[in-house]
N, C-alpha and C positions, 0 to 999 in steps of 0.2 A: 720707438713709445712716441707716442700724440700726449702734445701738453693740452692738459681741461682747461678748457676757454673759461674763464671770470665774468661775472656780469660786473659791471660796472655803471656808474653815474658819473656824467660830468657837471662842470659847475653849472650848464644851463639848463641840468635835467636829462638830458637825453640820455639814455637806457641804451648801450652795448655791451660788446660780450668778445674778450681779446684774451688768447695764451699766454701772452709777455706781458711784459713789466708797463710797457707802456700808456700813458693818460691819455694820449690822445684820440679824439673824441670823433669819430668820420663824419658825423652830421654837423660839426662844428669846422670841419676844415674844409667839407661842402659848401658851407654859408660863407666862408672866408676865404676860399678861393677866388685869387685876383680875375674880373674876366675881360680884361685887356691887357694888353702888354706882353714880354716874354715871360714872363711869370706865368701867365695864363696857360701856358703852352707846357708846362712843367707838371709832374706829378705832384701832389701835396708834399712828401716828405721832401723830395727835392726844393720845390716852392719856398717853407718852410726856413731850411736850413738858411737858402739864401738872405733870407729875410731876416735868420738870427745874426746875422754875418754883417749886416744891414747892407746890404747889395740887393737894390730896386730898380735900378738901370743898367743901361748898358754900361754909359761909362765906369759905373763902380764895378761890372762884373770885367770890365777890359784891363782895369787896376791890378788884376791876379792871371797868377799862373793857371794853365791849363790842373796841374799837380797839384796846389793849393784848392782849387775848387774840387777836385774828386777825393780831397782828402777830408772835406766837411760830411759829418753821418747826415746821410740823406739823399747825396750825391754818386749817382752809380754812372757809368760809362755810356748807358740807355742815354741819360739826362745830356750828353757833349753835343750831341749833330744839334740839338735845337738850340743850346746856348751857342752854339759858335754861328748856326744861322741868323741868330739873333744878333749876334756882334756884325756880322759882314753885312745883313743889311741897312746900319746906321755906320759903315763904313770902318768898324774895329777890329780888332785881335786881341786875343787873349796877349797878357803880359809874354815875355822871353822870358827862360828860363836862365 
C-alpha cells in the first residue's frame, strides 16, 4: 500500500507534495544548500542534521565519534565516506570511542 502524497506549501510559498509528515520544502532545501565546503558534498538531510547539531566545520565534526554522527537523523552510512574524506583533507579524524 502506497501512501497518498499531500499538497503542502512552505512558509516561502513553494508548493510541493509529500507522503510523509516532513515539512521540509525541496525548493528551499536546494536554495539553502551550502555552495562550498564539506557540507556541500552531502545530501540535504545529512547537511541539515549536522547544522542542526551545530556542526559546520571539520574541527567541530572531529569532536564527535562516527557512532554519534551516524545516530543523527538524516545521516546514514552513505554520508560517512564524504565526512571521513573531509576530515582527512584537514588532517583530522573522528573522535575515538
